[in-house]
N, C-alpha and C positions, 0 to 999 in steps of 0.2 A: 773197811767202815765208809770209804765215797762211793764202793761201788756197792754196798747195800742199800746205800740211802737213793741210788740212782735206778736201782731196778723197777721197772712197770707193778704197779700195786695188784694186787690178783684180784681176778673180776669173780666171786661167787655167784651160781644163780640158785636163786630162792627157790624156783619150783624142781631142783635135781635134790633139796637136800630132804631127809625126813624130817628132821628136827632142824627148823631154822635158827637162827639168834635171836633169840630175843628183842637183840639193840636195834634190829632190821626194821621193827614197825614202831618202834617208839616214838620217830618223829612224826610219822602220820596220824600216830593214835592221837595224839597229843594235838596237831593241827585241826581235826574234826572235832575234838572236844572242845577247844578252844572257839571253834567257827558257832557250833551248836549252843555254846553257853550265851555267845552274846545274840544270838538270833533271839532265844527264849528270854533274856534281856530286855531287848529292844519289842518286844513282843506282850511282853508283860508291862511296859511302861509307857505302851501306847493303848494297852485295855485301861491301865489303871488315868490317862488321860482322857478317854470319852468315858468313862465313869464321872470323874470330876468334871468333864462339861455337862453331861445330863443331870448333875446333882445342881449343878451352879442355875443351868435353866429353869429346872423344876422349882428351885427357889425363889428364883424372879418369877415364873409365871404363879405362884401363888403367891406370891407379895402383892402382886399385882392386881391378880385375882379378889384376895381380901381387902385393899386398898379400894377396888372398884364397888365392892359390895358395901363397905362403909362408907361411902360418899351417897351412893344411893340410898342406905338406909338412911342417912343425914338429912338428904335432901326430901325424902317421904317423911321425915320428922316434921322437919321445916315447913313454915307456913309457907313458902315458896315454892309449893310444889303443885302439880296439876295446871290449870288454868294460872292460877298466880305467878307461874315461871315464865307464862307469855305475858302477862301484863307487866313483869318485872324486865322483861327485855323491849318490850314496849315503850315503856315508862324510859326506859336509857336511848333508846332511838329518837324519841321525841325532845329530849333534854340536848342530846348531840346537835338533833336539827335547831333546835333553837341556840344554842351556842353559835352555829355557824352563822346563821342568820344575824345576831347580835354582831359576831365577829366582821363580817364583811361590813354591814355599815358603820363600824368603826374604824375599820383600814379605811374605807373609800372615804371617809370625812375626814379622816386625817392627810390624805392624798390632796383632796381637793374641798373647799367650802365655798363654791360658788351658787349662789342662791337666785332664782328668779321671784317675780311677785306673787304666785300661787303656789307652786310646788316646787320644792327643795330638789333640784337636779343635781348630783355627784359626779363628777369626770373619774373612771375608774382607769382607763387606760386611754392612749393615744398611739397613734402609727398609718401606717398605710392600711390601703383599703383591704388587700389581700388579707395581712396579718389582723385584722381587726375583725374581719368575716372569720376566722379559722378560730379567734378567741370567742367571739360571740358564741360559736355551735357548741364548743367546751362550755361556758359558762352555762347556756339552757341545757343543755346534758347532765349538768351536776344540779342543776334544781330541778329537773324532773325526776333525779336519783334522790334526794334529799326529800320531794315532794310524795313519791312513792312511799319511803320509808314512813314518813308520816302518815299517810293518807293509810296504810298495812295497820300500823298501830292504836289508830282510831276507829278501823271498821273492826278490830279484834275486840277493843272494849265494848263496843256497841255489840257483837255477838255476846258477850259475857253478860253484859246488862239486860238482854233478851232473853237469854237463858234462863229456865224457870228452877226454881228449887223443888226439893222432895215436896214440900208444902203445898208451894204453888200447884205443883200435878194432883194430890191427893185432894183439894179443895177443886179443882176440874173434873178428877174424874168422879166425884161424889156428884156434881152436876150433869154428869154425863157430857161432858168437853172433854177434850185433848189438847196438849201443846207439843211445839213441835222442839226437836233436841237435836242438837249437832249442825244447826244453821241460823243465819241471820235471819230471823223470822219477825217480819212486822204484825202479823198476825196474835204473836204471843204479848204485844205492846195492849192490848186491849185487856188482857186479866191481871196486868204486873203491877204495882205499886205506882203510885204517880210520881215519886221522884227516882225511880230508877226510869220512868217515861221519859221525865224531864231533863237527866243526864243525856239518855241516849238522843233526845231531841238536838242539845245541846253540842254533842258532838258528831252529829248529821250536818246542823246546820252551819258549822263551824267550818265545814270542807267546802263550801261555796267561797267564800271571801279568797279561800287561799288558791283556789283554781284562778279566781279571774284576778287576783294580783300578782301571784308568784312572779309567775311568768311575763308578765308585764311591767314588772318592775326594772325590768333589766331589758336595755332596746341599746341597738346599734346604730348610729349615724354615719352614714358614708358620706364625705365629700369629694365630688367630682369639679376641681380646679379648671377652668378655661384658660387656655394660655396660648400666646404665640409661640412659634419658631422663627428666628433671625438669624442670618447667615453673616459673619463678621469678618474682615480680612484680619490676619494676627499681625501685630505692629500697628494697626491703623490707628486712628483717634478714637472712634467708637469702643476699638477693643482697650484702649489704656483707659477710657473711662467706666466702661462697664467692669472689667478685672478689679477697680480699686474700689468697688463696692462692696461695705459689709455685708449684706444679705448676700451677697453671689458666693458660690460653692463651684470648684474646680472639678468637672466629673470626667474620666477616662470616656471611651468612647462603648465599652463594656457597661457602663455604669448607666450613662442616661440614656442607651437603649434599653435598658432594663427598667427602669422608672418610668420612662413616657410610654411604654408597650403596653399601656394598661388604660383600660375605658375608663377609670376613676383613678383621676390625679389627685391626690391630697400630699402636703408638706412642699410641694414645689410649683411654680411657678413659669414664666416664661424662660424660653431656650435658646441660647447664642450658640451654634455651631460656629467654632473656632477654624476658618480654612486657610492653609496655608500654599496650598498648590491646586492649578486648574488645569485641566487637560481639553483640547480642541480638537476637532474632528479635523481629518488629515485635507490640505489645501483648502484650509478656511482662514479667510481676512480676519487678522488678528492685530490688525496695525491700526485701526479704527478706532480703538478702545483700551483702556488699563481694564487691569483683573479688579481693582476696587469698584469701576461702574458698573460690574456683573454682580457684585456682592451685597449691597444692602436691599435683600429680596428678604420677602416676609411672610408665613402663612398664617392667618387670622383664624382667630378659634378651632386652630387645630384638633387635629383627634390620633388616635393610636394608627389607624389608617395610614394618615401621613406619613408617620414614621416608619411602618413598613414599607411603603413604596419608595422612599427617600433611601432605605438600607436595604433594598434588592439585590446590590451589586455587592463586591468583595471589599469588608473595610479594611482600612479606614477609606478607600475610595467609592464615593458614595453617587448615586445617578444625579447630576444635576439639574438636569432635562425635567424630570419629574417634579423635582422641587420646585424651580422656576415654572411649570407653567399652572403654580397658583397664581401668579403674580406679573404673568408676561407681558402684557400689554402694557404695565404700569411701570416694570422695571427696566424692560430692556431698553438699553439704551444705543445700541450699535448692531449693526449687522453680525457680527461676531459671538456667538454664543458657547459658552463652554460644554461640554460634551459630560466632563466629570469632574468632582470636587475632592480633592483630598480633607476628611476633617482630621484635623488635629488632638483637639478636644473639646469638651461642651463647658458652658457657661451657664447655670440655672440659678433663678430667683428664689431664693428660700422663702415659704410663705408659712404663717403660723397656722393657719387653717388644716387641721389633720382629720381623718377621720376618726373616731372615738366610740368609746361604750363608756354608755351612763348608767347610773341607778336613781330611780325615784325613793328619796329617803322617806316620804310619806306612804307610798306604797307600802314599802320595806318595814315601816312600822304598824301598819294593818297586819301584814304578815305575821309580825313577831308577837302581836297581840293574842290573835286568836291561835298561834302554835304554845303560848304559855298558856291559854283558858284549857287547851286539849291536855296539857301536861297536868295541869292540876287535877282536873277528871280523872284522867289515869292514876294518879299518886293518890286521891282520895277512893277510890274504887281498890285499889292494891292495900292499903294501909288501914283505911277505916270501915270499908265493907268488912262484914264477919259471915256474911251469907254461903254459905254451900253450893253455888249454880252448877246443875248438870250441864256442861255444855258439850260434853261428847256423850256418844252412844256407849262409850266404856262405863262415863260415870254415873248413867241411869242404870246401866246393867249391873254395875257394885251396888248401887242403891237398893234395887227390888230385891236382888240376891241376899242381901243384906236384911230388907226389912221387905219382907212381900207386900203386895199393893191387896187388900181384899176385894175391891171391885173386878179384881183379874183373876180371881181365884178359879180354876178349873179351867181355864181358857189359853191356856199357853199353846196350844197347837190350830188356835184362831188366827187367820191374817188381819190385816187390816180391813178388807173390805166386809169379812166378818163381824168384826168388831163394830165397825161403823153402822152393819145392817142390825144388829143387835141395838144399838144404840137409837136407832130410830130414824139414822140418815139414807137418805136414797145414795145407791153405791154406783160409783164410779162410771160403769158402761151397763150396757142393757144386754140380757144374758138371752141366749136361746134355749131350746129346748133339750139339747144336750149338754149344755155347761149349767142349765138349773138345776139338773140332778148332779152333777157334781158339787154347784155348790151348796145344796142342799146336803150333802153328805159331807162338806167341810164344816158347816155348821153341827154338825153331830159329833164333830171332834174327829173323824177322818182324817187321816194323813194322806193326802193324795199327791203325785208327783205334778209338777205345773213347771209350765217353761216361760222363764221371767225374762224383761228385757232390762237392760239396764237402769234405763228411765223410769222404771216401774216403781219405783222409790218416791216419783214426784207425779203431782195432782196435774190433770190435763190442763188446766190454768198456765200451769208452770211450765210446763211443759211446752207449751203453746208461745210462752213469754222467751223461754231459753231459744227457741226457733225463732223469733222474729229478732233477737238481739243478734 
């Protein structure tokens, strides 16, 4: 029994068998079948996933398209469609600028209520000349942005008021006249009702005070304090007296160099350099005087150039000879003179006079009044005016397609010059013999190709004005 179990298994070559046992192929077939089943299942899942994603994207696209069409349809049916939407945006921007102006006056009034005898001036902020200059640039940039928004809304409203209605065009065509469409035309004002002319003039004239007072309402005052530079010995009587003052600030070497190295000093006054060591030239006689004899030096009416000359060495050691050169004859008390001085720190008198940005309350009130007047006119045109203005060429084309003009029937092939010629006006340019024949053919309704420039839609006087501008 044990020997039977220890016998080696018999190896059967399947190729030599005529009828191989079926069980030899069963495991392989099962593995191939399982693999193909898994591959088919994953492929089916991938196809289903792609179909699901396509359905979701299609549903979202349909939903967004339907939503967009509904919004456009509601806008078309609403009263704020076409040029009224532009007026709505203009009224919102005008109201926003008005709120900004009122807020600026109120906030500035809360911060400071100092008044003068004639014009009330409010201090917005104080600081160094560099910081105030940067803030002034920012505020003026903001003012220009707000004034541009206000001017744009006003000009658009003027263009709407200067645009003709269909009835205005019909009356003008019956008289052999024409009106401009699609631009701010001063020529149209002669043929418009007086009320619209008055509103247009009010909008135009109200822009003049805004240009005059808006930028002038905010201004910068730069303070340049005159100061003296003194040298005092650490531990001396002058040092103790100056250090005990309430309006004196202790500054490091980096701080006082940064503060005083400017052409316009504000917020600080005289500078006291506290020196704790002196360095003399080699072989110099230093027995004839003490260190304190050399220290009571000063520079009257100093400037940032004196600071640069004094600090041209390696800090904290400074070029004391440059510093002493300003008052050498008045202060030198001995033959020995220090070559370098070690500055421990600086003491500076604090000044209440600083550079500042101020705003004129009277000027801002004028700006607010004209801003409010513009807002009232724009809202009146938007809400109360029921006229259907032809503001753009598309508005005019839609109107004439819906209701053709009897005075232009059969003249759709004529250009501007042909229309003016038939109305009895002088054409814009003199024609030579060759162009005269082409002009006669166009009068008969023939369509001839012609090369036109971009400025052909403008008259010669407007082209000249545009070139001058």
